[in-house]
N, C-alpha and C positions, 0 to 999 in steps of 0.2 A: 343388384348395384352395375355402376358403370365397369364392368370386367367383361374379358374376350368371352367366358364362358355364355356370359347374359346374351351378346350378339351371336355365340356359335347357336345357342337356343333358340332365339327369333329365328334365325337362319333357318335352323332345322324344323321350324315349327311353319314357317312357310310352304319348305319341300314337303312337308307333310299334308298341309291344305290340296298344293296342288296335286299329289300324288293320289290322295284321297277323293277327288273329282273324277276322274274317269278320265277327261279332255285331256286332248291333244294339244297339247301346247303350242307347239308349232302351226300348228293349225289354227288355232287360235290367234294367234300373232299374225297369220297372214291374212286372215277374214274377219276378223275383230275391230272393235273400237272402245277402247276405252272411255265413259263418261261418268265425270265428276261430278255427282250430283248431292250427296250431303257434305256436310262441314268437312268431317272425318276424311274422306276421299279426297279434296278437294287440298287442306292439309299435308298431306300425305304427298297427292300430285305437287303440289309446290315445292316439298320439300326436294323431292325427285328431281326437280328442276333447278337447283343451286348446285347438284350435284360440281359440274364441269365449274362452275365458280370456285368452288370448295377447295377441288383438286389443284387449280394453276395457284390459289394464294399458298398452300400448305408446301407446294413445290417453290416458288417464288418465294417463301418465308422462311424454307428450310425448319416447319413446324407440322411434323408429323401428328401433335396433338389435334390441330384444327380437324386434321382427317378425321379422329379416334371419336371429336366431341360428336361430328356430324353423322357418322354409322349409328352411334347409340343415338344419336336424337333421331334419325330414323324407325332405328327401332321401337324405339317410344312413340313413335306415330304411326307406326304397323300396327303396333301392341293396339291403340287407340280406337285404330278403324276395324280391326278386327272383332275388338268389342264390341264394336257401338255396327257394326256392319256387316252380315249374314253373309258370307260368299256361296257356297256349296249348295245346290238347292234355290237360291234365290232369284229371281227373277233377272236381276243384272248381274248373273255371277260367270258371264263374259269376260263384262269388263271390271269386274274384282280380280276376275283371276287375273286379267292382263296386268291390271296393277299388283298382283303380288308377284309376279313374273318380272316386272319392269322393278322391284324393290330386291327382288333378290339378286338381279344382272348390276346394279346400282353396288350392293352390298359385298356381291362376289370382288368386284373392281376396289372395292375398297380394302378388304379381304388383302387380295394380292399387293395392292401397294403398302401395305402395313405388315406385309408377310406371311400373314394368319391362313392357316389352310381351312376353308369350310369343312362344316360336316353336316354331313344330307339327315342323316339318322341319330337319335339318340334313342 
């Protein structure tokens, strides 16, 4: 459900995907590109792009629940993406790993703002 444990599990799962790929994510960030070809990739990418607006709204109106809702929706969109799009070993592996990394970055920023310590393994 809509709990910190669910969010931390999603974070740890994304970390595991990147770890299992065996790829150097820093190198991919320098050389790779993200291509949003499927509907689930686009939904996740568009949600990531809303992050700055959501943070501004949450801070301006002193409503941390807006940020909580955003990161929960992000976890759900990632789960849908991962269920429908093979990441490791796919032809789109670099793009999809970068999308995973972008999701991690935004999740960690949300966790930091909410005072939640991320979990990297379960």
